[in-house]
C-alpha positions as MATLAB code, in Angstrom:
seq = 'MLFKAEGNGLTEVVICVGSSCHIKGARRVVEGLTKLVKESGMSDLIKLSGSFCMGRCEEPGVSVKVNGEIHFVDPDRVEEFFRDVIVGSL';
ca = [
      17.161  -34.517  -20.965;
      13.897  -34.244  -18.785;
      13.522  -31.498  -16.477;
      10.915  -30.024  -14.010;
       8.594  -27.549  -15.220;
       9.837  -24.152  -14.574;
       8.212  -22.252  -11.707;
       5.550  -24.440  -10.484;
       7.481  -27.599   -9.588;
       5.172  -29.938  -11.441;
       6.068  -32.504  -14.130;
       3.750  -31.448  -16.931;
       2.465  -34.485  -19.222;
       0.363  -33.512  -22.236;
      -1.291  -36.255  -24.129;
      -2.427  -35.830  -27.694;
      -6.008  -36.693  -28.278;
      -6.241  -35.600  -31.806;
      -7.781  -37.896  -34.503;
      -4.790  -39.799  -35.303;
      -3.602  -40.361  -31.725;
      -7.103  -41.230  -30.797;
      -7.058  -44.025  -33.359;
      -3.649  -45.204  -31.906;
      -5.209  -45.700  -28.426;
      -5.083  -42.067  -26.793;
      -8.005  -42.905  -24.610;
      -6.059  -45.942  -23.199;
      -3.108  -43.707  -22.536;
      -5.020  -41.102  -20.694;
      -6.984  -43.720  -18.633;
      -3.786  -45.543  -17.657;
      -1.807  -42.594  -16.780;
      -4.770  -41.018  -14.835;
      -4.978  -44.213  -12.926;
      -1.148  -44.521  -12.276;
      -0.731  -40.773  -11.081;
      -3.685  -41.417   -8.615;
      -2.482  -44.939   -7.383;
       1.025  -43.613   -6.782;
      -0.062  -40.648   -4.917;
       1.860  -38.292   -7.137;
      -1.171  -36.011   -8.010;
       0.684  -33.151   -6.478;
       3.699  -33.818   -8.525;
       2.388  -34.666  -11.922;
      -0.026  -32.519  -13.943;
      -1.900  -34.344  -16.688;
      -3.565  -32.571  -19.534;
      -4.826  -33.073  -23.185;
      -3.850  -31.390  -26.481;
      -5.119  -31.546  -29.937;
      -2.754  -32.603  -32.816;
       0.993  -32.188  -31.898;
       1.906  -32.659  -35.549;
       3.684  -35.919  -35.067;
       0.989  -38.113  -36.720;
       3.498  -40.167  -38.758;
       5.180  -41.579  -35.693;
       4.215  -44.879  -33.937;
       2.243  -44.486  -30.746;
       0.511  -41.785  -29.127;
       2.213  -38.431  -28.839;
       2.912  -37.449  -25.195;
       4.910  -34.405  -24.018;
       6.813  -34.614  -20.698;
       8.004  -31.168  -19.742;
       8.115  -30.230  -23.558;
       9.977  -33.278  -24.661;
       7.725  -35.400  -26.854;
       7.538  -39.191  -26.673;
       5.573  -41.796  -28.414;
       3.760  -44.176  -26.196;
       2.302  -47.660  -27.025;
      -0.933  -47.953  -25.083;
       0.117  -51.533  -24.097;
       3.198  -50.028  -22.344;
       1.759  -47.067  -20.387;
       2.941  -48.572  -17.056;
       6.644  -48.815  -18.429;
       6.343  -45.227  -19.718;
       5.046  -44.023  -16.550;
       7.824  -45.686  -14.542;
      10.665  -44.891  -16.705;
       9.835  -41.501  -18.180;
       7.348  -39.625  -15.972;
       8.663  -40.907  -12.493;
      12.158  -40.988  -13.785;
      11.841  -37.069  -14.491;
      10.901  -36.329  -10.867;
];
């Protein structure tokens, strides 16, 4: 279950930028989510940050934590992930 981050009211999104996720398209995920957060006017509700390896390199997609729950994001499906998971957690 997704939940709002304790205390600060922000949905926290942490994108892995380690070498494996970089090869899988982390840069596209970062750029896509940054653009979507800005365009949606939700910068005050969603905090984006990066992290080195999350230890899930064997999984398909880029590792992304939303309020501590890990997901694996296909760079070609960033908009769907944003809509269904991130906005869906607000």
